[in-house]
N, C-alpha and C positions, 0 to 999 in steps of 0.2 A: 624468290618471291612467290612462293606457293603456300597454301594453307598448311598447317601443322600436320594434319591427317594425310596430306598428298606427298610429304617428303619421302623421297626413296633413298637418301643418304644422309649421314650425319655431316654436321658442319666440320671444317677442318680444324679442329681443336689442337692445342698443344698437347704434347705426349702426356703430361701430367694430368690432363682433363679427359683423355680418351675414354676411361671407363665409367665417366659420369653420364653417358648417354647424350642423346640428341636434344633433350630439354634443356639442360644445364648449360648456360653460356655466361661467363663472366665478362665484364666489360672494363676497359682500361679507363684512365682518368678523363679522357676526352669523350666517353660514353660510347666508344666503338666496341663491337665485340671482339674478344680475343680470338686470334687465328694462329695456326701453326706457322713457324718460321718458313717452312717449305711452300706454304700457300702464298706468303708474301713475296718470296723469291720468283714464283711463277707470275705473280702479278706485275712485278717488277720487270721481268722479262717481256711481258705483253705490252707494258706501258712503262717507258723509260723514265717518266716523271712521276712515278708512284711514290707516295709519302714514305720516306725512310724512316721516320719516326716510329711508324707501326711495326716496320721490319725489325728494327734494332731494340724495340722493346724487350727487356730480359724476360718477362713473362710469356713471350711468344715461344720460349725454350724450356724455362725452368719455373717452378712455383715460388722460388726466391727472388723477388723483385730488385734485390741489391747484388745480384750475381751478374756481373758485366762481362764476364769472360768471353763467351761466345759473341756477344753483341760487339764488343771491341774488335775482336779479330775479324768478324764479318764486315765490319765497317772498313777496316783496312784493306780488305780484299776488294771490297766495292769501290773504294777510292782508287785503288790500283787500275781498275777497269773503267775509270773516268765517270763514275756516279758521284757527282760533287754537289747535289742539291740539298745536303744536310744542313740546316742552319748552323752558323758558327757556334750559338749559345748550346745547341744540342751536342755538337762536336766537344765543346768544353766540358759539358756535363759528363759525357760519355768517358772522356779522357781522365778526368778528375775522379770519377766514381771508380773506374778500374784500378787506377793507381792507389786510391785509398784502400781498395779491397786487397790489393797486393801488399800494401804497407802493413795492413792489420794482420796479415799472415807472415810478417817478418821478411818479406821479399822485396825490401826497399830498393835495391838495384834494379829489379824489374819495373818498380814504380817510377823511377827516374827514366828509364827507357820509354815507359808509355807516355810520360809527360813531355818527352822530346818531340812527340807527335802533335803537341798542342799548336794549333794554327795561330793564336793570338801570344806573341812572344811577351807581353806585359803580364 
């Protein structure tokens, strides 16, 4: 919360934005500035109820907003650690998005495996 001329370090940008400097900051769909996934993990460590939607946003890892590989695997690890405050709708979107990504690569068996993690059986 300091003035632009008083900043002593760049914001924790995702790896694909690191070379853009301190001035460039993209924003997600909710208007929040993008941060690196490691930053979000540290925030989650300090606040157990930190917003998981920000942490699991694919753009916190990669420039491709449709690449859900790391987000899905990270969600499964967090779920195993009893972080359960991700909305069911967000869980469903994450599961189906990753399954669709796998199916488009011809890995339909793995897409079925991912969909078996869907909390809503309907």
